[in-house]
C-alpha positions as a Python dict, from the first residue, in 0.01 Angstrom:
ca = {
    (1, 'N'): (0, 0, 0),
    (2, 'N'): (-143, -347, -47),
    (3, 'G'): (101, -462, -311),
    (4, 'A'): (-152, -449, -594),
    (5, 'N'): (85, -236, -802),
    (6, 'N'): (391, -446, -724),
    (7, 'G'): (290, -794, -829),
    (8, 'A'): (-8, -1002, -924),
    (9, 'N'): (-17, -1196, -598),
    (10, 'N'): (-351, -1339, -717),
    (11, 'G'): (-545, -1078, -527),
    (12, 'E'): (-434, -1211, -192),
    (13, 'P'): (-361, -935, 57),
    (14, 'L'): (0, -921, 170),
    (15, 'G'): (65, -993, 535),
    (16, 'E'): (338, -905, 783),
    (17, 'Y'): (703, -931, 682),
    (18, 'Q'): (874, -1263, 748),
    (19, 'A'): (1250, -1290, 804),
    (20, 'E'): (1423, -1611, 701),
    (21, 'E'): (1792, -1681, 768),
    (22, 'V'): (1927, -1849, 456),
    (23, 'T'): (2252, -1958, 291),
    (24, 'F'): (2344, -1945, -75),
    (25, 'G'): (2622, -2040, -313),
    (26, 'P'): (2884, -2314, -296),
    (27, 'D'): (3030, -2177, 30),
    (28, 'S'): (2691, -2139, 204),
    (29, 'L'): (2720, -1764, 262),
    (30, 'P'): (2461, -1618, 500),
    (31, 'G'): (2180, -1377, 431),
    (32, 'T'): (1848, -1255, 567),
    (33, 'F'): (1560, -1303, 322),
    (34, 'Q'): (1257, -1091, 402),
    (35, 'Y'): (919, -1095, 232),
    (36, 'P'): (556, -1019, 311),
    (37, 'E'): (339, -1315, 402),
    (38, 'N'): (152, -1433, 87),
    (39, 'A'): (419, -1279, -139),
    (40, 'A'): (434, -1416, -492),
    (41, 'G'): (633, -1272, -779),
    (42, 'L'): (721, -940, -615),
    (43, 'P'): (1001, -695, -700),
    (44, 'T'): (1316, -789, -512),
    (45, 'V'): (1641, -621, -406),
    (46, 'L'): (1979, -780, -331),
    (47, 'L'): (2184, -570, -84),
    (48, 'M'): (2563, -591, -41),
    (49, 'H'): (2725, -397, 243),
    (50, 'Q'): (3057, -213, 266),
    (51, 'L'): (3393, -327, 402),
    (52, 'S'): (3405, -417, 775),
    (53, 'Q'): (3025, -391, 812),
    (54, 'T'): (2750, -656, 795),
    (55, 'R'): (2403, -684, 643),
    (56, 'A'): (2273, -503, 954),
    (57, 'E'): (2387, -170, 806),
    (58, 'W'): (2091, -168, 567),
    (59, 'T'): (1851, -157, 860),
    (60, 'R'): (2061, 93, 1053),
    (61, 'H'): (2068, 332, 757),
    (62, 'Q'): (1691, 302, 698),
    (63, 'V'): (1717, 130, 360),
    (64, 'L'): (1540, -197, 444),
    (65, 'P'): (1251, -26, 624),
    (66, 'A'): (1200, 203, 324),
    (67, 'L'): (1200, -93, 81),
    (68, 'H'): (965, -296, 296),
    (69, 'A'): (720, -5, 308),
    (70, 'E'): (688, -61, -70),
    (71, 'N'): (626, -438, -38),
    (72, 'V'): (965, -525, -184),
    (73, 'V'): (1128, -862, -113),
    (74, 'T'): (1488, -827, 9),
    (75, 'L'): (1797, -1040, 50),
    (76, 'A'): (2066, -870, 260),
    (77, 'V'): (2385, -1076, 268),
    (78, 'D'): (2704, -1076, 469),
    (79, 'L'): (2994, -1041, 228),
    (80, 'R'): (3249, -1320, 224),
    (81, 'G'): (3492, -1269, 514),
    (82, 'H'): (3248, -1061, 719),
    (83, 'G'): (3025, -1130, 1016),
    (84, 'N'): (3079, -1357, 1315),
    (85, 'P'): (3172, -1624, 1230),
    (86, 'A'): (3322, -1494, 907),
    (87, 'A'): (3110, -1578, 603),
    (88, 'G'): (3288, -1845, 401),
    (89, 'G'): (3511, -1939, 694),
    (90, 'K'): (3798, -1690, 647),
    (91, 'A'): (3809, -1332, 784),
    (92, 'F'): (3861, -1058, 526),
    (93, 'A'): (4171, -934, 712),
    (94, 'Q'): (4342, -1251, 585),
    (95, 'F'): (4218, -1214, 226),
    (96, 'G'): (4445, -1222, -76),
    (97, 'P'): (4354, -1125, -433),
    (98, 'S'): (4187, -1460, -507),
    (99, 'D'): (3952, -1413, -210),
    (100, 'W'): (3845, -1061, -314),
    (101, 'A'): (3789, -1193, -666),
    (102, 'K'): (3509, -1415, -530),
    (103, 'L'): (3285, -1123, -426),
    (104, 'A'): (3126, -1068, -767),
    (105, 'P'): (3060, -1441, -822),
    (106, 'D'): (2907, -1446, -472),
    (107, 'A'): (2664, -1175, -584),
    (108, 'A'): (2581, -1380, -893),
    (109, 'A'): (2514, -1681, -670),
    (110, 'A'): (2278, -1472, -456),
    (111, 'L'): (2090, -1362, -768),
    (112, 'A'): (2060, -1723, -881),
    (113, 'W'): (1929, -1823, -538),
    (114, 'L'): (1668, -1546, -547),
    (115, 'R'): (1537, -1672, -880),
    (116, 'T'): (1448, -2004, -719),
    (117, 'R'): (1206, -1841, -474),
    (118, 'P'): (833, -1810, -550),
    (119, 'E'): (815, -1480, -358),
    (120, 'V'): (1045, -1325, -621),
    (121, 'D'): (974, -1206, -974),
    (122, 'P'): (1297, -1328, -1141),
    (123, 'D'): (1287, -1045, -1394),
    (124, 'R'): (1230, -770, -1138),
    (125, 'I'): (1542, -806, -926),
    (126, 'S'): (1754, -497, -861),
    (127, 'I'): (2083, -465, -676),
    (128, 'V'): (2240, -214, -438),
    (129, 'G'): (2585, -210, -282),
    (130, 'G'): (2807, 13, -73),
    (131, 'S'): (3181, 71, -127),
    (132, 'I'): (3344, -266, -200),
    (133, 'G'): (2993, -411, -200),
    (134, 'A'): (2911, -157, -471),
    (135, 'N'): (3206, -270, -681),
    (136, 'A'): (3104, -636, -648),
    (137, 'A'): (2738, -555, -711),
    (138, 'M'): (2828, -355, -1022),
    (139, 'L'): (3019, -647, -1171),
    (140, 'A'): (2726, -882, -1104),
    (141, 'F'): (2487, -627, -1257),
    (142, 'A'): (2708, -593, -1564),
    (143, 'A'): (2726, -969, -1613),
    (144, 'D'): (2352, -1034, -1578),
    (145, 'D'): (2124, -836, -1807),
    (146, 'R'): (1817, -970, -1625),
    (147, 'V'): (1900, -751, -1324),
    (148, 'R'): (1662, -463, -1369),
    (149, 'S'): (1843, -167, -1214),
    (150, 'G'): (2135, -85, -987),
    (151, 'A'): (2227, 166, -719),
    (152, 'F'): (2596, 181, -636),
    (153, 'L'): (2696, 381, -328),
    (154, 'S'): (3058, 505, -316),
    (155, 'P'): (3208, 262, -566),
    (156, 'G'): (3582, 309, -621),
    (157, 'L'): (3773, 343, -948),
    (158, 'P'): (3962, 174, -1094),
    (159, 'D'): (3932, -100, -838),
    (160, 'Y'): (3895, -159, -468),
    (161, 'R'): (4091, -452, -325),
    (162, 'G'): (4133, -561, -686),
    (163, 'V'): (3758, -563, -765),
    (164, 'N'): (3795, -371, -1091),
    (165, 'I'): (3495, -182, -1232),
    (166, 'T'): (3670, 29, -1495),
    (167, 'T'): (3452, -98, -1781),
    (168, 'A'): (3166, -260, -1588),
    (169, 'L'): (2894, -16, -1690),
    (170, 'D'): (2973, -58, -2058),
    (171, 'S'): (2738, -357, -2017),
    (172, 'A'): (2451, -164, -1858),
    (173, 'G'): (2254, -137, -2181),
    (174, 'D'): (1941, 72, -2132),
    (175, 'R'): (1900, -23, -1766),
    (176, 'N'): (1874, 256, -1511),
    (177, 'V'): (2166, 315, -1278),
    (178, 'F'): (2241, 552, -990),
    (179, 'I'): (2595, 612, -868),
    (180, 'V'): (2605, 800, -538),
    (181, 'G'): (2918, 973, -408),
    (182, 'S'): (2995, 1247, -158),
    (183, 'R'): (3224, 1543, -231),
    (184, 'G'): (3413, 1509, 96),
    (185, 'D'): (3482, 1135, 48),
    (186, 'G'): (3808, 1123, -145),
    (187, 'N'): (3750, 1074, -519),
    (188, 'R'): (3404, 922, -479),
    (189, 'A'): (3207, 1213, -627),
    (190, 'Q'): (3434, 1224, -933),
    (191, 'D'): (3418, 845, -965),
    (192, 'A'): (3037, 861, -952),
    (193, 'E'): (3029, 1105, -1242),
    (194, 'T'): (3281, 904, -1445),
    (195, 'L'): (3090, 580, -1396),
    (196, 'A'): (2746, 728, -1460),
    (197, 'A'): (2869, 868, -1791),
    (198, 'Q'): (2955, 514, -1904),
    (199, 'A'): (2595, 395, -1873),
    (200, 'E'): (2332, 489, -2129),
    (201, 'N'): (2083, 562, -1850),
    (202, 'G'): (2325, 635, -1567),
    (203, 'E'): (2297, 923, -1324),
    (204, 'A'): (2546, 1047, -1067),
    (205, 'I'): (2401, 1172, -741),
    (206, 'V'): (2668, 1388, -581),
    (207, 'L'): (2612, 1484, -219),
    (208, 'D'): (2777, 1736, 12),
    (209, 'G'): (2957, 1610, 319),
    (210, 'S'): (3177, 1303, 357),
    (211, 'A'): (2930, 1019, 417),
    (212, 'H'): (3032, 687, 263),
    (213, 'G'): (2835, 394, 127),
    (214, 'A'): (2489, 329, 268),
    (215, 'S'): (2534, 600, 532),
    (216, 'Q'): (2472, 849, 250),
    (217, 'L'): (2113, 728, 236),
    (218, 'A'): (2064, 775, 609),
    (219, 'A'): (2203, 1128, 582),
    (220, 'D'): (1999, 1237, 281),
    (221, 'E'): (1631, 1143, 287),
    (222, 'A'): (1560, 1269, -66),
    (223, 'T'): (1837, 1056, -213),
    (224, 'R'): (1720, 756, -12),
    (225, 'A'): (1369, 801, -156),
    (226, 'R'): (1506, 820, -512),
    (227, 'V'): (1721, 509, -464),
    (228, 'V'): (1430, 316, -315),
    (229, 'K'): (1213, 419, -611),
    (230, 'L'): (1479, 298, -856),
    (231, 'L'): (1518, -34, -678),
    (232, 'T'): (1141, -81, -645),
    (233, 'T'): (1035, 13, -998),
    (234, 'G'): (1353, 16, -1204),
    (235, 'L'): (1285, 380, -1292),
    (236, 'R'): (1499, 689, -1236),
    (237, 'E'): (1271, 967, -1116),
}
């Protein structure tokens, strides 16, 4: 589409996607910011990957291509401790509790950075995370009622590496939320149902198989389409 239904953009046609390597937050964490040429005030998604992966997993699992097909602006970040060199200067294998506790504030810093960009509609930002990235993303979502919707892929209860989400979705309000978990992936399907029940407009998507995190969206095209729709429009359909 030409973006007419995604943002005013002053009638200018949207051009090819641009990729900009950026840093954000007090520790200059890295991310890839992608937007169509001539973008102004478009819906935007912040993406936070799972443990031991990098921001590249969102392309590998077909999530970024699907978002970009809808003229969505994206910021895919490397979590603190991940990538080469390690984001923030210390590899996650050496992390203690105080390091893991920085993941949710890192997500908040990424959201704040996005709101400085003219390509972004600051009130149409959604968030998606996988595994520990889902836990961190959920805490940032809970703390910031301007974040429009959230998709959390294989979050773990009560906490993962100390990133505790037991009561996070009590703060969801009337925002739409998907929690995705697979039956063959430990307790993730049960956790998805528990968490979704805490949100006024939460829905658990329980899949067969044992896929984890963003790989669930590569494995299940229908679920990927629903998640992309949520992140693009804020609506559960």
